[in-house]
C-alpha positions, -999 to 999 in steps of 0.1 A, spaced: -672 184 -4 -677 160 26 -712 150 12 -698 143 -23 -670 123 -9 -694 104 15 -719 97 -12 -691 86 -37 -675 62 -11 -711 48 -3 -718 43 -41 -685 27 -48 -688 4 -18 -723 -7 -28 -713 -12 -65 -682 -33 -57 -698 -53 -31 -730 -62 -54 -707 -70 -86 -682 -92 -65 -710 -110 -48 -728 -117 -80 -695 -129 -93 -687 -151 -63 -723 -166 -62 -713 -193 -88 -685 -204 -67 -707 -209 -36 -733 -228 -57 -705 -251 -70 -693 -256 -34 -728 -265 -22 -734 -289 -52 -701 -305 -44 -709 -308 -8 -742 -323 -13 -727 -349 -38 -701 -358 -13 -728 -364 16 -751 -384 -9 -720 -406 -19 -711 -412 18 -748 -420 27 -753 -441 -1 -722 -462 6 -730 -465 43 -765 -473 37 -754 -503 12 -724 -513 31 -733 -549 31 -733 -548 -9 -701 -529 -7 -686 -556 16 -700 -585 -3 -682 -572 -34 -650 -561 -17 -655 -526 -31 -642 -506 0 -612 -492 -18 -635 -483 -49 -659 -466 -26 -632 -447 -7 -616 -436 -41 -650 -422 -54 -656 -404 -20 -622 -390 -23 -630 -375 -58 -662 -359 -45 -642 -345 -14 -615 -331 -38 -642 -313 -59 -656 -299 -28 -622 -287 -15 -614 -270 -48 -649 -252 -48 -644 -243 -11 -610 -228 -17 -624 -206 -47 -652 -195 -23 -630 -186 6 -605 -168 -18 -632 -148 -35 -646 -139 0 -612 -127 10 -610 -106 -21 -645 -91 -13 -635 -82 23 -602 -67 11 -619 -47 -15 -646 -33 10 -617 -25 35 -597 -8 9 -627 14 -2 -635 21 34 -601 30 43 -595 53 13 -626 71 20 -620 75 55 -584 89 50 -597 112 23 -624 126 46 -597 130 73 -574 148 49 -603 170 38 -612 179 74 -574 186 82 -573 209 52 -604 228 65 -590 230 100 -556 245 86 -576 270 64 
């Protein structure tokens, strides 16, 4: 019984982790793309600061950079939330398995 319970907990832990990691990969990719886009926008604006100043486009460049940062923030929030869900699920599986094994051990001791 202990072996079956241990195997079942390891299998469910692995299946849960793999499926959720595969699901949350798209959020991580979106976050990386948004981070790269924001960084590229900032570098482009800073390299061409003379042109930006010449045409008085500081406000426009700032607004555009804010849009990129907002996309990054949204993607980052999804990434962190999905990571929290992954950690919670893993802890739940581990805790249920541990409690079940302890109950089984207690039952065997009493018997």
